[in-house]
C-alpha positions in Angstrom: 61.4 -73.2 -0.6 62.8 -69.7 -0.9 63.8 -67.9 -4.1 67.5 -68.7 -3.8 66.9 -72.4 -3.3 64.7 -72.6 -6.4 65.9 -74.1 -9.7 68.2 -76.7 -8.1 70.1 -74.4 -5.8 70.4 -71.6 -8.2 72.4 -69.0 -6.2 71.4 -65.5 -7.3 74.1 -63.8 -5.2 76.8 -65.9 -6.8 75.3 -65.2 -10.2 75.2 -61.5 -9.6 78.9 -61.5 -8.5 79.8 -63.4 -11.6 77.9 -61.0 -13.8 79.2 -57.8 -12.1 82.0 -57.0 -14.6 79.7 -57.7 -17.5 76.9 -55.5 -16.1 79.4 -52.6 -15.6 80.7 -53.0 -19.1 77.2 -53.0 -20.7 76.2 -50.0 -18.5 79.2 -48.1 -19.7 78.5 -48.9 -23.3 75.0 -47.6 -23.0 76.0 -44.5 -21.1 78.6 -43.7 -23.8 75.7 -43.4 -26.3 73.8 -40.1 -25.9 70.1 -40.8 -25.8 68.5 -37.6 -24.4 64.7 -37.7 -24.6 63.5 -35.6 -27.6 67.0 -34.7 -28.6 69.2 -37.6 -29.7 68.3 -40.5 -32.1 67.4 -43.6 -30.2 68.5 -46.2 -32.7 72.1 -46.3 -31.6 71.4 -47.2 -28.0 68.7 -49.7 -28.9 71.0 -51.3 -31.5 73.7 -51.7 -28.9 71.3 -53.4 -26.5 69.7 -55.5 -29.2 73.1 -56.8 -30.3 74.0 -57.7 -26.7 70.8 -59.7 -26.4 71.0 -61.4 -29.7 74.6 -62.5 -28.9 73.0 -64.4 -26.0 70.3 -66.0 -28.1 67.7 -63.5 -26.9 65.4 -62.1 -29.7 64.7 -58.4 -29.4 61.7 -56.6 -31.0 61.8 -52.9 -31.7 58.6 -51.0 -30.9 57.4 -48.2 -33.1 54.5 -45.8 -32.5 51.7 -44.9 -35.0 54.0 -42.5 -36.8 56.7 -45.0 -37.3 59.0 -43.5 -34.7 61.1 -45.8 -32.5 59.8 -45.8 -28.9 61.2 -48.9 -27.3 62.5 -52.5 -27.3 61.2 -55.7 -25.9 62.5 -59.2 -25.3 60.5 -62.1 -23.9 61.8 -65.2 -22.1 59.1 -67.9 -22.1 58.9 -70.6 -19.6 58.1 -74.2 -20.5 55.0 -74.2 -18.3 51.9 -72.0 -18.5 51.7 -69.0 -16.1 51.4 -65.2 -15.9 53.6 -62.7 -17.7 55.8 -60.4 -15.6 57.7 -57.3 -16.9 61.0 -55.8 -16.0 61.0 -52.2 -17.3 63.7 -49.6 -17.5 64.1 -46.5 -19.7 67.0 -46.0 -22.1 66.4 -42.4 -22.9 67.8 -39.8 -20.5 67.4 -36.3 -19.1 69.4 -33.5 -20.9 73.0 -32.9 -20.0 72.6 -29.4 -18.6 75.8 -27.4 -18.3 78.4 -29.8 -19.7 81.2 -27.6 -18.5 80.1 -28.2 -14.9 80.5 -31.9 -15.1 83.6 -33.5 -13.4 83.6 -36.1 -16.2 81.8 -35.5 -19.5 78.2 -36.8 -19.5 78.9 -39.6 -21.9 82.4 -40.5 -20.6 81.1 -43.5 -18.5 84.2 -42.8 -16.4 84.9 -44.9 -13.4 86.4 -43.1 -10.4 86.5 -44.0 -6.7 84.0 -46.8 -7.0 81.5 -44.7 -9.0 80.4 -45.0 -12.6 79.7 -41.5 -14.0 77.5 -40.3 -16.8 74.0 -39.2 -17.8 71.6 -42.1 -17.6 73.9 -44.2 -15.4 71.3 -44.1 -12.6 68.1 -43.4 -14.7 68.1 -46.0 -15.9 70.8 -47.6 -18.1 72.2 -49.6 -15.1 68.7 -50.9 -14.5 68.5 -52.0 -18.1 71.9 -53.7 -18.0 70.9 -55.6 -14.8 67.6 -56.7 -16.3 69.3 -58.0 -19.4 71.6 -60.2 -17.4 68.7 -61.6 -15.4 67.0 -62.4 -18.7 70.2 -64.1 -20.0 70.3 -66.2 -16.8 66.7 -67.3 -17.2 67.3 -68.7 -20.7 69.3 -71.5 -19.1 66.4 -72.7 -17.0 63.2 -72.2 -19.1 62.2 -75.8 -18.4 61.6 -74.8 -14.7 59.7 -71.5 -15.3 55.9 -71.1 -15.2 54.9 -68.1 -17.3 57.2 -65.6 -19.0 59.4 -62.6 -18.3 59.4 -59.6 -20.6 62.2 -57.1 -20.7 60.8 -53.7 -21.7 63.1 -50.7 -22.5 61.4 -47.4 -23.2 63.1 -44.6 -25.1 60.2 -42.2 -24.8 60.1 -41.9 -21.1 61.9 -38.6 -20.3 59.7 -36.8 -22.8 56.8 -37.6 -20.5 55.1 -39.5 -23.3 56.0 -43.1 -22.2 55.7 -44.1 -25.8 57.4 -47.4 -25.4 55.2 -48.5 -22.5 52.0 -47.3 -24.2 52.9 -49.1 -27.4 53.6 -52.4 -25.5 50.6 -52.3 -23.1 48.0 -50.7 -25.4 49.3 -51.0 -29.0 48.6 -53.6 -31.6 49.1 -57.1 -30.2 49.2 -55.8 -26.6 49.2 -58.7 -24.0 46.2 -59.2 -21.8 47.9 -61.4 -19.2 50.5 -59.0 -17.6 50.5 -59.9 -13.9 52.8 -57.1 -12.8 55.6 -54.7 -13.7 58.9 -54.0 -11.9 60.3 -50.6 -12.9 64.1 -50.3 -12.4 64.3 -46.7 -11.2 67.4 -46.2 -8.9 67.6 -46.0 -5.1 68.3 -48.8 -2.6 66.5 -47.3 0.5 62.9 -47.9 -0.6 60.6 -49.8 -2.8 58.0 -47.5 -4.3 54.7 -49.4 -4.0 52.4 -46.5 -4.7 52.2 -42.9 -5.7 50.0 -39.9 -5.8 48.0 -39.5 -9.0 47.9 -36.4 -11.3 45.1 -34.2 -12.6 46.7 -31.7 -15.0 44.7 -29.0 -16.6 45.3 -26.0 -18.8 43.1 -23.1 -17.8 42.5 -20.7 -20.7 41.6 -17.4 -18.9 39.8 -14.8 -21.1 39.9 -11.0 -20.8 39.0 -8.4 -23.4 41.7 -7.5 -25.9 42.3 -3.8 -26.7 45.0 -1.2 -27.2 46.9 -0.7 -24.0 47.2 3.0 -24.7 43.5 3.5 -25.5 41.2 5.8 -23.5 39.0 3.0 -22.4 40.4 0.3 -20.1 39.4 -3.3 -20.7 39.8 -6.4 -18.5 43.3 -7.9 -18.9 43.4 -11.7 -19.2 46.7 -11.6 -17.3 45.3 -9.7 -14.4 42.3 -12.0 -14.3 44.7 -15.0 -14.4 46.8 -13.5 -11.6 43.6 -13.2 -9.6 42.9 -16.9 -10.4 46.4 -17.9 -9.3 46.0 -16.2 -6.0 42.7 -18.1 -5.3 44.1 -21.4 -6.5 47.2 -20.9 -4.3 45.0 -20.3 -1.2 42.7 -23.2 -1.9 42.3 -25.6 1.0 42.3 -29.3 0.0 40.7 -31.9 2.2 43.2 -33.8 4.3 43.3 -37.0 2.4 46.3 -38.6 4.1 45.8 -41.9 5.9 47.8 -44.8 7.3 47.3 -46.7 4.0 48.1 -43.7 1.9 50.1 -41.2 3.9 50.4 -38.5 1.2 47.9 -35.7 1.0 46.7 -33.9 -2.1 48.5 -30.9 -3.5 47.7 -28.1 -6.0 50.4 -26.1 -7.9 50.2 -23.6 -10.7 53.3 -24.6 -12.8 53.2 -22.3 -15.8 51.7 -19.0 -17.1 51.6 -17.9 -20.7 50.0 -14.8 -22.1 50.5 -11.4 -23.7 52.9 -10.1 -26.3 54.8 -6.9 -26.7 53.6 -3.7 -24.9 50.7 -2.2 -26.9 48.0 -4.8 -26.4 45.9 -5.5 -23.4 45.8 -9.4 -23.6 42.6 -11.2 -24.2 43.9 -14.6 -23.3 46.2 -16.1 -20.7 46.8 -19.8 -20.0 47.7 -21.4 -16.7 49.0 -24.9 -16.2 47.7 -26.4 -13.0 49.1 -29.6 -11.5 46.9 -31.3 -8.9 48.3 -34.4 -7.1 45.5 -36.8 -6.2 45.2 -39.5 -3.6 43.0 -42.5 -2.9 40.4 -40.3 -1.1 41.0 -37.1 -3.1 40.7 -38.5 -6.6 40.4 -37.2 -10.1 36.7 -36.3 -9.8 37.4 -34.4 -6.5 40.2 -32.4 -8.2 37.9 -31.5 -11.2 35.2 -30.4 -8.9 37.6 -28.2 -6.9 39.0 -26.5 -10.0 35.5 -26.0 -11.4 34.3 -24.3 -8.2 37.4 -22.0 -8.0 37.2 -21.1 -11.7 33.5 -20.2 -11.5 34.1 -18.1 -8.4 36.7 -16.0 -10.3 34.7 -15.8 -13.5 31.8 -14.3 -11.5 34.1 -11.6 -10.2 35.1 -10.6 -13.7 31.9 -9.7 -15.5 32.1 -8.9 -19.2 34.7 -11.6 -19.8 34.2 -15.0 -21.3 34.2 -18.0 -18.9 37.5 -19.7 -18.3 38.0 -22.8 -20.5 39.3 -25.9 -18.7 41.3 -28.3 -20.9 42.3 -31.6 -19.2 45.8 -32.7 -20.2 46.7 -35.7 -18.0 44.7 -37.9 -15.6 46.5 -40.7 -13.8 45.0 -42.4 -10.7 46.8 -42.7 -7.4 47.8 -46.2 -6.6 49.1 -48.3 -3.7 49.8 -52.0 -3.8 48.2 -54.0 -1.0 50.4 -55.4 1.7 49.7 -59.0 0.4 50.4 -58.1 -3.2 52.4 -60.9 -4.8 54.6 -58.4 -6.6 55.4 -56.4 -3.5 56.1 -59.3 -1.3 58.3 -61.0 -3.9 60.7 -58.1 -3.9 60.6 -57.4 -0.2 61.1 -61.0 0.7 64.0 -61.3 -1.8 65.7 -58.3 -0.3 65.4 -59.8 3.2 66.8 -63.1 1.9 69.9 -61.4 0.7 70.3 -59.4 3.8 68.9 -56.0 2.7 66.2 -54.0 4.5 64.0 -52.2 2.1 61.1 -50.0 3.1 57.9 -49.9 1.0 56.9 -46.4 0.3 54.1 -44.3 -1.2 55.8 -41.6 -3.4 54.7 -38.0 -3.7 55.7 -37.7 -7.4 53.8 -39.7 -9.9 55.6 -42.3 -12.1 54.8 -44.8 -14.8 53.2 -47.0 -12.1 50.3 -44.5 -12.1 49.8 -45.0 -15.8 49.8 -48.8 -15.3 47.3 -48.4 -12.4 44.9 -46.9 -14.9 45.2 -50.2 -16.9 44.8 -52.2 -13.7 48.3 -53.5 -13.9 50.2 -53.7 -10.5 53.6 -52.1 -10.5 56.6 -51.2 -8.3 58.7 -48.2 -9.1 61.9 -47.0 -7.6 64.2 -49.8 -6.4 67.7 -49.9 -7.9 71.3 -49.0 -7.6 72.7 -46.4 -5.2 73.2 -43.1 -6.9 73.6 -39.3 -6.7 72.9 -36.5 -9.2 69.8 -37.9 -10.8 68.9 -35.6 -13.7 71.6 -33.2 -12.4 75.3 -32.5 -12.8 77.6 -35.5 -12.2 75.0 -38.2 -12.2 76.7 -41.4 -11.1 76.1 -44.8 -9.5 77.8 -46.9 -6.8 79.3 -49.9 -8.5 79.3 -52.0 -5.4 75.5 -51.8 -5.2 74.9 -53.5 -8.6 75.3 -57.1 -7.5 72.9 -56.7 -4.6 70.2 -55.1 -6.8 70.6 -57.8 -9.4 70.4 -60.6 -6.8 67.2 -59.2 -5.3 65.4 -58.8 -8.7 66.6 -62.2 -9.8 65.3 -63.8 -6.7 62.0 -62.0 -7.0 61.6 -63.1 -10.6 62.3 -66.7 -9.7 59.6 -66.6 -7.0 57.1 -65.0 -9.4 57.9 -67.6 -12.1 57.8 -70.5 -9.7 54.8 -72.7 -9.2 
């Protein structure tokens, strides 16, 4: 029995068509509330969504971090029968607006024009949140047929890079230990992200010898030493770690340089940010060994200076769902059932799926509405893609919560 035939002929395509206007309305309400990560207060957008859920007899729980700051919202629909816990995840905070004067429609206008819904967060990922809410509301009418539970998770600390809502839910007090998988509602209809390169991010504190720049005796400048290190890092040859199972190779990039002040001081310290993308066969330990080797090589070439200090900032493993992963096949089969061809893909950029992989929780990331302008000017979504995405996720959820 396929997903659409489950629950007594429950037709997810018809349900999505019936919900379309409501999904658009909720998306517009959310887009109209500014919720830029690290800039705007998050309570207004969470209150809007919480009210919507409670009006449909869905109880919402606000998530707060150790400092008491609001970082997310959850809502759980429990089936009448025992089974695993699945999560639909979407962020409600957004990227900054950028140059507001360059927008065709203001970033919080939620204007509809020529079949597109405009505004910051329309793609990433307020439309995903609205779709997931409607799926949750649909499930409340059939809990007697569900095995396990579905959690709606909405993070408002995602665009800061902290993922505070997700971390609070998966690792905080009362964190569940039975999450079978997470579906992340990032936009884009052409692919289902089933894996991604990991990250090994390090700050390299490069030491020189501070002195007066106009003095008669020259000393080693930390900036010059750091420039030497940048050249060596940029020329580093990483092992070819691509394979048919994981087609992305590793990559090393110096992403920031900070050091020096004014004109009269030869700097004694310069800091580099180094981002290394890891794979299944070029992992975190390989990245650490490579950096250690390069740093030691440069330190030897600069006698009389202190060794470079390496400070690890972020370590997320690469991940890739197996072809027979229940989570992966549920979404791909659901897409096929509604007549959409979706390609599973390993992504170059990392995503919250990498964080979840570190917790041994399977995740998909990056299947959602059609869009343009993600994080850029005139971010917008194609309204006609909403029902298709809702139907696919709805069918996948029914499969996962079936027997």
